N, C-alpha and C positions, 0 to 999 in steps of 0.2 A: 774385756777385748781394748789393751792399749796400746792400737794399731789406727784401732780407728775413729774417726769423729765422732760417729754418733752418738758419744755419750755427754762430751762432752756438751755436745748442740743441745740438745735433751733438756742437760742441767738449763742452759741460759735460756731454752725456747719456759722451763717453768718461772725464773725467777722473772722473767720477762712478762709472762700476766699476772704477774702477781705485783707487779709494777718495778721489783725490786732492778731498778738499770741496771745499775753501781757492778751488784754482782755478776747480772747480764754482760754484760761487757764485756767480762775479768775470764768467763769460758767464751763466748763465742770467740777474745784477740785468741787465745788458746787452740782455739780450736783449726782456724787457717792454717797452721800447719800442717798436720796429718795431710796423705796424701792422695785418701778419699774426701776430702772436704768437695761441696758442688754450692751451686750456685747460691738457695738456702741459708747459709752461714752469714755467707753477705749481707743479702738482704734481708736475713733479723739482724745483724751487727750497723750494718744502719739508720733499718731505725731503731735503734736502740740512741746512737750516737743522737739523735733527730731528736727522741725524748729526753734525754745528759742534757741539749737547746746546741749542741754542737752540724750545725745544719752543712755546713764545711764539707766535715769528718764525713758528714753521711753522706753528700754528693761524691766526692772521692770516694769509699765506700761502695758503691753503690757504681761506680764506672769501672774501679777495678773488677768488682764483679761480671760485670759484663764483659771486656776484654777478654780473665775466662771461661765464659759461659758464654758465648754471644750469643747460641742458637736455648737458650733458655725462658722456659715463655714469662720467667718471676721474673 
C-alpha cells in the first residue's frame, strides 16, 4: 500500500536493528510524510539521530512527536 507509512517504517526498523542507522534515517524521514504516521516513527527517528551522534536533532524530533501525539505512551 503506497499510502501507508508501514512499509518504510518496517524497513527502517530492520535497518535500525542491524545498526545501519544511515539507511534507517532515510526511510524514517520519508515515512513522516504519510497521513497514517504514528508516534513510533518519531521515537525511532529520534533514536536513530541519537545513534548517529546528533542529539540536538533527536530531541527536536522527540518534541515534535510529543506535540503531534501528546497522548502516546511512547
